[in-house]
ROLUM-456166 format. One line per 8 residues: their letters; for each residue x, y, z of N, C-alpha, C. Coordinates in nm, 4 decimals, decimal comma. Example, Ala and Ser with C-alpha at 12.3 -4.5 7.8 and 13.67 -1.06 7.14 Angstrom:
residues 2
as = 1,3190/-0,5690/0,7800/1,2300/-0,4500/0,7800/1,3200/-0,3300/0,7800 | 1,2850/-0,2250/0,7080/1,3670/-0,1060/0,7140/1,2900/0,0030/0,7870 $
***
This chain:
residues 224
mtnmrsmi = 0,0858/-0,1191/0,0038/-0,0007/0,0005/-0,0001/0,0850/0,1222/0,0005 | 0,2028/0,1173/0,0716/0,2933/0,2283/0,0749/0,3470/0,2629/-0,0600 | 0,3808/0,1536/-0,1368/0,4303/0,1738/-0,2712/0,3258/0,2273/-0,3656 | 0,2013/0,1890/-0,3461/0,0910/0,2420/-0,4285/0,0775/0,3919/-0,4004 | 0,0798/0,4229/-0,2699/0,0592/0,5657/-0,2331/0,1734/0,6478/-0,2869 | 0,2962/0,5960/-0,2801/0,4087/0,6696/-0,3345/0,4053/0,6900/-0,4857 | 0,3513/0,5837/-0,5565/0,3394/0,5944/-0,6990/0,2310/0,7005/-0,7390 | 0,1241/0,7073/-0,6626/0,0194/0,8112/-0,6895/0,0765/0,9485/-0,6737 $
wvlllval = 0,1526/0,9719/-0,5726/0,2060/1,1026/-0,5458/0,3021/1,1387/-0,6575 | 0,3855/1,0443/-0,6975/0,4768/1,0671/-0,8101/0,4090/1,1026/-0,9371 | 0,3001/1,0294/-0,9658/0,2258/1,0529/-1,0892/0,1667/1,2040/-1,0811 | 0,1170/1,2365/-0,9628/0,0540/1,3692/-0,9437/0,1607/1,4775/-0,9655 | 0,2758/1,4567/-0,9024/0,3840/1,5632/-0,9151/0,4297/1,5788/-1,0603 | 0,4416/1,4586/-1,1304/0,4847/1,4689/-1,2706/0,3822/1,5362/-1,3506 | 0,2575/1,5090/-1,3277/0,1462/1,5729/-1,4069/0,1464/1,7234/-1,3835 | 0,1652/1,7634/-1,2540/0,1599/1,9026/-1,2219/0,2803/1,9783/-1,2838 $
aatrssaa = 0,3942/1,9099/-1,2761/0,5110/1,9713/-1,3263/0,5122/1,9980/-1,4800 | 0,4272/1,9153/-1,5493/0,4161/1,9271/-1,6928/0,3134/2,0313/-1,7379 | 0,2589/2,1009/-1,6473/0,1521/2,1999/-1,6792/0,2159/2,3136/-1,7607 | 0,1471/2,3483/-1,8746/0,1927/2,4571/-1,9563/0,0795/2,5576/-1,9769 | -0,0408/2,5134/-1,9736/-0,1606/2,6013/-1,9909/-0,2741/2,5401/-1,9240 | -0,3884/2,6121/-1,9125/-0,5017/2,5601/-1,8472/-0,6236/2,5703/-1,9495 | -0,7260/2,4913/-1,9254/-0,8420/2,4895/-2,0074/-0,9684/2,5066/-1,9283 | -1,0707/2,5497/-1,9864/-1,1972/2,5678/-1,9122/-1,2624/2,4298/-1,8975 $
ltgdyycs = -1,2574/2,3810/-1,7776/-1,3058/2,2510/-1,7452/-1,4313/2,2493/-1,6667 | -1,5256/2,1595/-1,6995/-1,6397/2,1399/-1,6127/-1,6586/1,9890/-1,6030 | -1,7418/1,9474/-1,5051/-1,7639/1,8049/-1,4868/-1,8410/1,7665/-1,3666 | -1,8555/1,6369/-1,3467/-1,9269/1,5806/-1,2340/-1,8869/1,4369/-1,2180 | -1,9345/1,3705/-1,1083/-1,9064/1,2284/-1,0989/-2,0232/1,1578/-1,0294 | -2,0223/1,0217/-1,0381/-2,1253/0,9411/-0,9775/-2,0552/0,8096/-0,9415 | -2,0965/0,7561/-0,8300/-2,0501/0,6215/-0,7895/-2,1686/0,5297/-0,7657 | -2,1667/0,4161/-0,8361/-2,2563/0,3129/-0,8152/-2,2049/0,2160/-0,7037 $
pfscfyft = -2,2732/0,1140/-0,6638/-2,2120/0,0276/-0,5615/-2,0917/-0,0522/-0,6143 | -2,0620/-0,0473/-0,7442/-1,9618/-0,1265/-0,8059/-1,8499/-0,0454/-0,8755 | -1,8780/0,0817/-0,9088/-1,7744/0,1567/-0,9775/-1,8060/0,3061/-0,9731 | -1,7058/0,3875/-0,9977/-1,7228/0,5328/-1,0025/-1,6907/0,5859/-1,1416 | -1,7752/0,6840/-1,1776/-1,7463/0,7447/-1,3137/-1,7208/0,8955/-1,2915 | -1,6097/0,9424/-1,3463/-1,5792/1,0869/-1,3332/-1,5710/1,1397/-1,4768 | -1,6398/1,2525/-1,4990/-1,6446/1,3125/-1,6277/-1,5850/1,4565/-1,6219 | -1,4911/1,4839/-1,7101/-1,4321/1,6120/-1,7254/-1,4502/1,6619/-1,8734 $
ldsvkqtv = -1,5227/1,7741/-1,8886/-1,5412/1,8305/-2,0200/-1,4424/1,9391/-2,0447 | -1,3763/1,9459/-2,1546/-1,2851/2,0508/-2,1940/-1,3513/2,1318/-2,3011 | -1,3899/2,2506/-2,2702/-1,4569/2,3347/-2,3721/-1,3642/2,3910/-2,4858 | -1,2343/2,3888/-2,4516/-1,1345/2,4407/-2,5531/-1,1157/2,3277/-2,6574 | -1,0840/2,2095/-2,6088/-1,0569/2,0946/-2,7034/-1,1871/2,0247/-2,7490 | -1,2960/2,0571/-2,6874/-1,4234/1,9942/-2,7223/-1,4103/1,8428/-2,6983 | -1,3567/1,7981/-2,5883/-1,3383/1,6591/-2,5552/-1,4021/1,6331/-2,4190 | -1,4258/1,5091/-2,3852/-1,4692/1,4665/-2,2644/-1,3773/1,3550/-2,2173 $
tisvastv = -1,3227/1,3644/-2,0945/-1,2409/1,2542/-2,0356/-1,3185/1,1827/-1,9293 | -1,3352/1,0552/-1,9430/-1,4110/0,9750/-1,8445/-1,3197/0,8779/-1,7778 | -1,3133/0,8946/-1,6481/-1,2323/0,7976/-1,5653/-1,3238/0,6990/-1,5007 | -1,2905/0,5759/-1,4992/-1,3684/0,4652/-1,4420/-1,2823/0,4053/-1,3353 | -1,3384/0,3911/-1,2200/-1,2664/0,3191/-1,1056/-1,3592/0,2118/-1,0443 | -1,3265/0,0887/-1,0652/-1,4098/-0,0130/-1,0063/-1,3797/-0,0289/-0,8554 | -1,4861/-0,0572/-0,7790/-1,4699/-0,0767/-0,6315/-1,4875/-0,2208/-0,5846 | -1,5079/-0,3104/-0,6830/-1,5275/-0,4490/-0,6602/-1,4618/-0,5228/-0,7794 $
sigwiglg = -1,4451/-0,6574/-0,7591/-1,4039/-0,7413/-0,8753/-1,5109/-0,7300/-0,9872 | -1,4613/-0,7179/-1,1055/-1,5594/-0,7009/-1,2182/-1,5473/-0,8140/-1,3226 | -1,6629/-0,8308/-1,3915/-1,6621/-0,9102/-1,5174/-1,6626/-0,8107/-1,6299 | -1,7682/-0,7241/-1,6292/-1,7669/-0,6094/-1,7212/-1,8555/-0,4972/-1,6558 | -1,8260/-0,3755/-1,7024/-1,8948/-0,2552/-1,6561/-1,9617/-0,1902/-1,7826 | -2,0809/-0,1439/-1,7628/-2,1445/-0,0724/-1,8751/-2,1748/0,0700/-1,8372 | -2,1588/0,1580/-1,9434/-2,1839/0,2990/-1,9239/-2,2744/0,3452/-2,0459 | -2,3904/0,3895/-2,0203/-2,4769/0,4346/-2,1279/-2,5000/0,5885/-2,1328 $
fgkamigp = -2,5017/0,6437/-2,2491/-2,5182/0,7878/-2,2657/-2,6627/0,8268/-2,2957 | -2,7537/0,8057/-2,2012/-2,8926/0,8404/-2,2168/-2,9666/0,7773/-2,0999 | -3,0966/0,7805/-2,1043/-3,1797/0,7353/-1,9905/-3,2494/0,6029/-2,0194 | -3,2222/0,5356/-2,1275/-3,2854/0,4077/-2,1653/-3,1848/0,3227/-2,2369 | -3,1982/0,1892/-2,2179/-3,1005/0,0969/-2,2832/-3,1183/0,1013/-2,4288 | -3,2402/0,1088/-2,4797/-3,2577/0,1115/-2,6219/-3,2372/0,2512/-2,6791 | -3,1545/0,2664/-2,7777/-3,1331/0,3968/-2,8406/-2,9951/0,4563/-2,8236 | -2,9540/0,4914/-2,6993/-2,8244/0,5605/-2,6883/-2,7088/0,4659/-2,6926 $
elnviwik = -2,5927/0,5268/-2,7231/-2,4663/0,4446/-2,7239/-2,4415/0,3900/-2,5797 | -2,3937/0,2620/-2,5822/-2,3558/0,1982/-2,4586/-2,2032/0,1545/-2,4788 | -2,1304/0,1813/-2,3706/-1,9910/0,1317/-2,3699/-1,9821/0,0168/-2,2748 | -1,9261/-0,0952/-2,3232/-1,9079/-0,2145/-2,2415/-1,7589/-0,2272/-2,2181 | -1,7184/-0,2288/-2,0860/-1,5840/-0,2179/-2,0498/-1,5379/-0,3399/-1,9697 | -1,4261/-0,4029/-2,0006/-1,3769/-0,5134/-1,9250/-1,2270/-0,5267/-1,9290 | -1,1704/-0,5949/-1,8390/-1,0255/-0,6262/-1,8340/-0,9933/-0,7365/-1,9268 | -0,8982/-0,7140/-2,0169/-0,8593/-0,8208/-2,1140/-0,7956/-0,9343/-2,0419 $
ndnksvmi = -0,7898/-1,0482/-2,1141/-0,7358/-1,1782/-2,0573/-0,5910/-1,1628/-2,0178 | -0,5207/-1,0624/-2,0762/-0,3792/-1,0440/-2,0394/-0,3657/-0,9820/-1,9006 | -0,4808/-0,9288/-1,8477/-0,4785/-0,8588/-1,7167/-0,3864/-0,7383/-1,7110 | -0,3664/-0,6799/-1,8316/-0,2794/-0,5632/-1,8419/-0,3464/-0,4399/-1,9086 | -0,4519/-0,4657/-1,9782/-0,5142/-0,3652/-2,0516/-0,6659/-0,3769/-2,0517 | -0,7364/-0,2838/-2,1082/-0,8831/-0,2662/-2,0988/-0,9399/-0,2663/-2,2413 | -1,0557/-0,3354/-2,2542/-1,1296/-0,3277/-2,3806/-1,2531/-0,2434/-2,3571 | -1,2869/-0,1556/-2,4566/-1,4081/-0,0819/-2,4572/-1,4756/-0,1142/-2,5903 $
srrkatnf = -1,5993/-0,1666/-2,5819/-1,6821/-0,1979/-2,6935/-1,7929/-0,0962/-2,7033 | -1,7932/-0,0154/-2,8090/-1,9109/0,0791/-2,8335/-2,0231/0,0000/-2,8958 | -2,1400/0,0191/-2,8307/-2,2548/-0,0670/-2,8757/-2,3839/0,0186/-2,8769 | -2,4848/-0,0418/-2,9378/-2,6208/0,0213/-2,9343/-2,7267/-0,0901/-2,9406 | -2,8243/-0,0796/-2,8591/-2,9288/-0,1691/-2,8559/-3,0551/-0,1246/-2,9356 | -3,1166/-0,2153/-3,0112/-3,2440/-0,1863/-3,0772/-3,3560/-0,2639/-3,0143 | -3,3262/-0,3503/-2,9248/-3,4302/-0,4253/-2,8515/-3,3638/-0,4711/-2,7149 | -3,4414/-0,5491/-2,6411/-3,3903/-0,5984/-2,5116/-3,3063/-0,7181/-2,5246 $
qipkalan = -3,2121/-0,7203/-2,6173/-3,1196/-0,8233/-2,6383/-2,9801/-0,7690/-2,6138 | -2,8801/-0,8493/-2,6281/-2,7380/-0,8027/-2,6153/-2,7154/-0,6886/-2,7166 | -2,6723/-0,5698/-2,6763/-2,6427/-0,4664/-2,7706/-2,5401/-0,5015/-2,8746 | -2,5633/-0,4611/-2,9957/-2,4707/-0,4976/-3,1060/-2,3588/-0,3934/-3,1119 | -2,2393/-0,4481/-3,1467/-2,1230/-0,3506/-3,1595/-2,1441/-0,2576/-3,2745 | -2,1073/-0,1367/-3,2602/-2,1152/-0,0355/-3,3674/-2,0088/-0,0665/-3,4740 | -2,0430/-0,0324/-3,5948/-1,9481/-0,0575/-3,7036/-1,8265/0,0391/-3,6823 | -1,8475/0,1554/-3,6306/-1,7424/0,2509/-3,6085/-1,6995/0,2502/-3,4614 $
qtgliigk = -1,5821/0,1947/-3,4333/-1,5269/0,1848/-3,2966/-1,4176/0,2850/-3,2699 | -1,4003/0,3844/-3,3619/-1,2978/0,4769/-3,3407/-1,3452/0,5955/-3,2499 | -1,2581/0,6869/-3,2165/-1,2933/0,8056/-3,1404/-1,2542/0,8034/-2,9985 | -1,2171/0,6865/-2,9393/-1,1806/0,6714/-2,7967/-1,0271/0,6577/-2,7854 | -0,9717/0,7342/-2,6986/-0,8266/0,7250/-2,6679/-0,8090/0,6753/-2,5176 | -0,7645/0,5627/-2,5007/-0,7465/0,5095/-2,3641/-0,6193/0,5468/-2,3037 | -0,6210/0,5988/-2,1838/-0,5060/0,6429/-2,1101/-0,4430/0,5280/-2,0294 | -0,3549/0,5656/-1,9402/-0,2880/0,4714/-1,8551/-0,3880/0,3965/-1,7690 $
ttisnnql = -0,3668/0,2649/-1,7580/-0,4601/0,1734/-1,6920/-0,3913/0,1072/-1,5729 | -0,4575/0,1025/-1,4606/-0,4086/0,0320/-1,3389/-0,5091/-0,0861/-1,3153 | -0,4559/-0,2035/-1,3028/-0,5363/-0,3248/-1,2803/-0,4763/-0,4000/-1,1562 | -0,5600/-0,4350/-1,0709/-0,5161/-0,5133/-0,9500/-0,6336/-0,5898/-0,8978 | -0,6145/-0,7188/-0,8724/-0,7191/-0,8046/-0,8078/-0,8489/-0,7901/-0,8874 | -0,8399/-0,7942/-1,0183/-0,9557/-0,7878/-1,0981/-1,0360/-0,6618/-1,0865 | -0,9730/-0,5570/-1,0388/-1,0333/-0,4228/-1,0337/-0,9498/-0,3373/-1,1230 | -1,0059/-0,2216/-1,1684/-0,9385/-0,1331/-1,2620/-0,9575/0,0106/-1,2316 $
afsftrpq = -0,8691/0,0944/-1,2748/-0,8788/0,2352/-1,2789/-0,8178/0,2862/-1,4031 | -0,8974/0,3547/-1,4890/-0,8370/0,4020/-1,6141/-0,9264/0,5197/-1,6633 | -0,8706/0,5882/-1,7595/-0,9416/0,6999/-1,8268/-0,9395/0,6887/-1,9676 | -1,0420/0,7369/-2,0420/-1,0453/0,7433/-2,1817/-1,0980/0,8792/-2,2222 | -1,0482/0,9301/-2,3423/-1,0964/1,0580/-2,3778/-1,1531/1,0430/-2,5233 | -1,2555/1,1223/-2,5421/-1,3367/1,1145/-2,6747/-1,3805/1,2514/-2,7062 | -1,4138/1,2787/-2,8346/-1,4814/1,4013/-2,8672/-1,6130/1,4097/-2,8014 | -1,6572/1,5353/-2,7776/-1,7858/1,5482/-2,7109/-1,9006/1,5050/-2,8034 $
vlpdstvn = -1,8734/1,5211/-2,9287/-1,9779/1,4771/-3,0301/-1,9181/1,3630/-3,1229 | -1,9877/1,2504/-3,1153/-1,9589/1,1390/-3,2027/-2,0847/1,1087/-3,2826 | -2,0765/1,0335/-3,3895/-2,1935/1,0095/-3,4614/-2,3099/0,9430/-3,3887 | -2,2755/0,8599/-3,2882/-2,3793/0,7823/-3,2162/-2,4013/0,8346/-3,0760 | -2,3291/0,9360/-3,0322/-2,3536/0,9893/-2,8975/-2,2955/1,1239/-2,8800 | -2,3503/1,2081/-2,7963/-2,3020/1,3335/-2,7549/-2,2953/1,3463/-2,6081 | -2,1780/1,3953/-2,5567/-2,1592/1,4197/-2,4157/-2,1086/1,5638/-2,4029 | -2,2012/1,6590/-2,3615/-2,1693/1,7984/-2,3444/-2,2318/1,8459/-2,2234 $
tatkqflw = -2,2370/1,9781/-2,2059/-2,2856/2,0342/-2,0833/-2,4361/2,0187/-2,0748 | -2,5068/1,9819/-2,1875/-2,6521/1,9684/-2,1920/-2,6840/1,8224/-2,1573 | -2,5888/1,7301/-2,1607/-2,6136/1,5908/-2,1351/-2,6357/1,5695/-1,9795 | -2,7375/1,4999/-1,9426/-2,7672/1,4843/-1,7996/-2,7944/1,3439/-1,7595 | -2,8474/1,2573/-1,8484/-2,8860/1,1253/-1,8075/-2,7843/1,0173/-1,8557 | -2,7586/0,9243/-1,7636/-2,6657/0,8258/-1,7961/-2,7193/0,6866/-1,7401 | -2,6613/0,5775/-1,7803/-2,6923/0,4441/-1,7311/-2,5630/0,3794/-1,6839 | -2,5755/0,2897/-1,5835/-2,4603/0,2112/-1,5489/-2,5137/0,0590/-1,5379 $
syalnkpa = -2,4130/-0,0317/-1,5583/-2,4519/-0,1678/-1,5410/-2,3269/-0,2464/-1,4970 | -2,3436/-0,3602/-1,4414/-2,2350/-0,4407/-1,3813/-2,2658/-0,5925/-1,3977 | -2,1608/-0,6648/-1,4297/-2,1734/-0,8143/-1,4331/-2,0469/-0,8757/-1,3761 | -2,0568/-0,9800/-1,3115/-1,9497/-1,0487/-1,2423/-1,8667/-1,1309/-1,3503 | -1,9320/-1,1908/-1,4483/-1,8590/-1,2748/-1,5462/-1,8095/-1,1864/-1,6622 | -1,6899/-1,2224/-1,7088/-1,6289/-1,1553/-1,8222/-1,6911/-1,1935/-1,9517 | -1,6803/-1,1103/-2,0504/-1,7211/-1,1473/-2,1874/-1,6433/-1,2724/-2,2346 | -1,6958/-1,3346/-2,3396/-1,6446/-1,4645/-2,3874/-1,5029/-1,4433/-2,4445 $
tdtidttf = -1,4768/-1,3329/-2,5221/-1,3478/-1,3135/-2,5785/-1,3184/-1,1681/-2,5687 | -1,1895/-1,1265/-2,6118/-1,1417/-0,9908/-2,6129/-1,1655/-0,9288/-2,7433 | -1,2801/-0,9523/-2,8043/-1,3102/-0,8857/-2,9368/-1,4245/-0,7910/-2,9212 | -1,4292/-0,6907/-3,0131/-1,5297/-0,5871/-3,0066/-1,6691/-0,6415/-3,0029 | -1,6963/-0,7448/-3,0850/-1,8322/-0,7975/-3,1023/-1,8595/-0,9211/-3,0226 | -1,7806/-0,9508/-2,9152/-1,7992/-1,0696/-2,8377/-1,9349/-1,0703/-2,7668 | -1,9705/-1,1901/-2,7209/-2,0958/-1,2049/-2,6485/-2,0601/-1,1990/-2,4978 | -2,1588/-1,1620/-2,4217/-2,1385/-1,1558/-2,2759/-2,2691/-1,1782/-2,1990 $
drhdakge = -2,2573/-1,2190/-2,0734/-2,3716/-1,2496/-1,9912/-2,4586/-1,1212/-1,9640 | -2,5810/-1,1404/-1,9277/-2,6664/-1,0285/-1,8896/-2,6109/-0,9642/-1,7612 | -2,6335/-0,8381/-1,7458/-2,5907/-0,7699/-1,6275/-2,6481/-0,8208/-1,4977 | -2,5735/-0,8137/-1,3910/-2,6206/-0,8606/-1,2633/-2,6807/-0,7435/-1,1825 | -2,6516/-0,6179/-1,2232/-2,7109/-0,5005/-1,1599/-2,7101/-0,3918/-1,2615 | -2,8060/-0,2953/-1,2464/-2,7994/-0,1781/-1,3359/-2,8712/-0,0628/-1,2658 | -2,8555/0,0540/-1,3210/-2,9203/0,1678/-1,2676/-2,9066/0,2939/-1,3549 | -2,9670/0,4020/-1,3105/-2,9549/0,5260/-1,3860/-2,8924/0,6322/-1,2907 $
fsldltkp = -2,8395/0,7347/-1,3564/-2,7900/0,8432/-1,2678/-2,7886/0,9725/-1,3566 | -2,7848/1,0868/-1,2862/-2,7829/1,2176/-1,3479/-2,6588/1,2910/-1,3065 | -2,6066/1,3740/-1,3948/-2,4919/1,4534/-1,3703/-2,5177/1,5992/-1,4145 | -2,4490/1,6828/-1,3540/-2,4520/1,8307/-1,3933/-2,3108/1,8612/-1,4440 | -2,2976/1,8500/-1,5759/-2,1711/1,8646/-1,6383/-2,1314/2,0137/-1,6658 | -2,2157/2,0994/-1,6084/-2,1786/2,2446/-1,6132/-2,1041/2,2912/-1,4939 | -2,0814/2,2023/-1,3960/-2,0029/2,2387/-1,2779/-1,8644/2,2758/-1,3116 | -1,8182/2,3929/-1,2747/-1,6781/2,4334/-1,3015/-1,5823/2,3500/-1,2157 $
latatats = -1,4703/2,3143/-1,2761/-1,3664/2,2452/-1,1954/-1,2427/2,3287/-1,1907 | -1,1755/2,3160/-1,0765/-1,0548/2,3971/-1,0578/-0,9472/2,3418/-1,1582 | -0,8654/2,4286/-1,2124/-0,7665/2,3837/-1,3071/-0,6291/2,4155/-1,2534 | -0,5290/2,3290/-1,2944/-0,3951/2,3609/-1,2570/-0,3506/2,4744/-1,3386 | -0,2826/2,5710/-1,2775/-0,2377/2,6920/-1,3585/-0,0918/2,6747/-1,3973 | -0,0529/2,7672/-1,4921/0,0890/2,7479/-1,5435/0,1849/2,8175/-1,4481 | 0,1998/2,7681/-1,3289/0,2965/2,8167/-1,2285/0,3848/2,7002/-1,1922 | 0,4930/2,7281/-1,1168/0,5828/2,6236/-1,0788/0,5221/2,5466/-0,9617 $
tptsipnf = 0,4318/2,6025/-0,8951/0,3664/2,5297/-0,7788/0,2201/2,5435/-0,7859 | 0,1537/2,4617/-0,8734/0,0104/2,4768/-0,8805/-0,0588/2,4455/-0,7507 | -0,1699/2,5047/-0,7182/-0,2259/2,4830/-0,5911/-0,3623/2,4135/-0,6028 | -0,4133/2,3826/-0,7200/-0,5413/2,3189/-0,7309/-0,5483/2,2204/-0,8469 | -0,6288/2,1155/-0,8368/-0,6547/2,0179/-0,9405/-0,7996/2,0026/-0,9525 | -0,8519/1,9462/-1,0536/-0,9972/1,9235/-1,0700/-1,0473/1,8647/-0,9353 | -1,1522/1,9227/-0,8785/-1,2007/1,8831/-0,7466/-1,3461/1,8397/-0,7551 | -1,3607/1,7072/-0,7265/-1,4954/1,6518/-0,7231/-1,5528/1,6284/-0,5857 $
gppptglt = -1,4816/1,6898/-0,4909/-1,5241/1,6652/-0,3510/-1,4681/1,5367/-0,2996 | -1,5078/1,4979/-0,1718/-1,4496/1,3716/-0,1166/-1,5128/1,2574/-0,1815 | -1,4349/1,1420/-0,1892/-1,4930/1,0214/-0,2453/-1,6008/0,9658/-0,1542 | -1,6828/0,8758/-0,2040/-1,7928/0,8249/-0,1222/-1,7504/0,7462/-0,0003 | -1,8265/0,7419/0,0974/-1,7918/0,6681/0,2231/-1,8188/0,5273/0,2041 | -1,7606/0,4449/0,2972/-1,7871/0,3041/0,2919/-1,6910/0,2228/0,2097 | -1,5860/0,2852/0,1601/-1,4938/0,2117/0,0698/-1,3698/0,1780/0,1465 | -1,2936/0,0817/0,0995/-1,1670/0,0430/0,1617/-1,0550/0,1379/0,1233 $
vtdymtia = -0,9432/0,1228/0,1894/-0,8276/0,2027/0,1547/-0,7859/0,1830/0,0104 | -0,7908/0,0573/-0,0397/-0,7571/0,0318/-0,1748/-0,8569/0,1019/-0,2677 | -0,9777/0,1077/-0,2326/-1,0776/0,1763/-0,3151/-1,0419/0,3279/-0,3248 | -1,0118/0,3908/-0,2128/-0,9744/0,5288/-0,2107/-0,8543/0,5546/-0,3021 | -0,7580/0,4666/-0,2972/-0,6377/0,4832/-0,3765/-0,6705/0,4727/-0,5251 | -0,7572/0,3780/-0,5546/-0,7995/0,3601/-0,6950/-0,8722/0,4791/-0,7447 | -0,9622/0,5423/-0,6666/-1,0287/0,6632/-0,7063/-0,9304/0,7746/-0,7202 | -0,8360/0,7819/-0,6315/-0,7389/0,8886/-0,6394/-0,6613/0,8768/-0,7718 $
hgiimfva = -0,6310/0,7505/-0,8124/-0,5679/0,7320/-0,9456/-0,6463/0,7921/-1,0559 | -0,7780/0,7667/-1,0524/-0,8658/0,8216/-1,1545/-0,8594/0,9682/-1,1644 | -0,8618/1,0358/-1,0479/-0,8508/1,1859/-1,0440/-0,7202/1,2304/-1,0999 | -0,6068/1,1636/-1,0717/-0,4802/1,1955/-1,1251/-0,4852/1,1853/-1,2769 | -0,5483/1,0823/-1,3309/-0,5538/1,0676/-1,4721/-0,6333/1,1889/-1,5373 | -0,7423/1,2360/-1,4564/-0,8039/1,3497/-1,5129/-0,7109/1,4663/-1,5264 | -0,6209/1,4843/-1,4290/-0,5232/1,5955/-1,4366/-0,4355/1,5741/-1,5581 | -0,3804/1,4503/-1,5809/-0,2873/1,4218/-1,6816/-0,3546/1,4334/-1,8189 $
lgalvpsa = -0,4768/1,3891/-1,8372/-0,5378/1,3716/-1,9675/-0,6326/1,4885/-1,9961 | -0,6885/1,5555/-1,8961/-0,7936/1,6523/-1,9230/-0,7469/1,7925/-1,8841 | -0,6862/1,8061/-1,7666/-0,6597/1,9398/-1,7140/-0,5270/1,9971/-1,7694 | -0,4339/1,9032/-1,8093/-0,3038/1,9559/-1,8525/-0,3000/1,9610/-2,0018 | -0,2839/2,0737/-2,0609/-0,2837/2,0861/-2,2013/-0,1442/2,1276/-2,2500 | -0,0726/2,0329/-2,3089/0,0640/2,0647/-2,3451/0,0677/2,1662/-2,4567 | 0,1664/2,2468/-2,4607/0,1774/2,3478/-2,5639/0,2282/2,2858/-2,6924 | 0,1888/2,3467/-2,8007/0,2207/2,2901/-2,9362/0,3700/2,3048/-2,9642 $
***
């Protein structure tokens, strides 16, 4: 745990030291009983960075951009069989069956991933507007889902078991976030408030990693 704590602080210091400019950032977060989702919108780059931190062992995690399973884009996320990387399958459902993989799987950039004991913390960045979904300050409704069993294979169009739990949540993505400034000793990072109660120390460290990735991928804008 000491090594994990040290690594997090090193990552934070490296990220802050690399600051060259700041962007107008807004965002919000939500935690289900199984995972937390942190959203950071960059109005300058017109991107959204989503950090996902699981708080239990996972098979797969689902994130939907809308208030119903049928219609909006759904992202199915799982740990690959190599236990070193993450798969994101962009999908859409037309009925109450397993959502079909979209023909276009581009647009997502996966950041550094931490995996331990079948739990994960990682971030991915995407344009706010994609052909099959939009995530901007007007987007409010989202879906989450969770399953204990992993998909059959590490392919985009693989099959997977039905979710074991699901729910809806709302976010206010207009909330301003503090940004690191272009000084030698920045004093603030994107602030989502304290993490939820009832988690283990490992969970807190995992969530902290997610916030650090927000700084590295969303708040820090390298100069050209």
